[in-house]
C-alpha positions, 0 to 999 in steps of 0.5 A: 770214369765217372759212372757205371754206364761210362765204365761199361761202354769203355770195357765194351769198346776195348773188347774187354767184356761181353754184353748179355741182354737176356738170360739165354745170352748169359748161358750161351756166353758162359758155355762159349767161354768155357769151351774156348780157353784162348778167348777167355784168356784174351778177354781177361787180358783186355779187362786187366789192361782196362783196369790198369789204364783207369786205375789212376782215375780212382786215385785222383778222385780219392785225392780230391775227396781227401783235399775237400775233407781236409779243408774242414777237418785237418785231421782227415786221413790221407786219400790213399788210406781210403783204399788201404788193402784194395787193388786200387791202392797199388 
């Protein structure tokens, strides 16, 4: 996943998000999800699965950045250090 449009398309393809185009769409969607806990839980489950499937992409990008930085400065931090404390680091 390289950019927001690609990520948005990915979550929508997997039914892991709902797209709202207008303010009324947002209001209707929030009301609908509030009234349907099962649908809400399924959406959250799919979103979590999408994040898990794509977690390695961010780590790979961090490794590439870390390698590029090390070529110029051998004291550069490890790529994993960039994400210390974030969910991506796990």
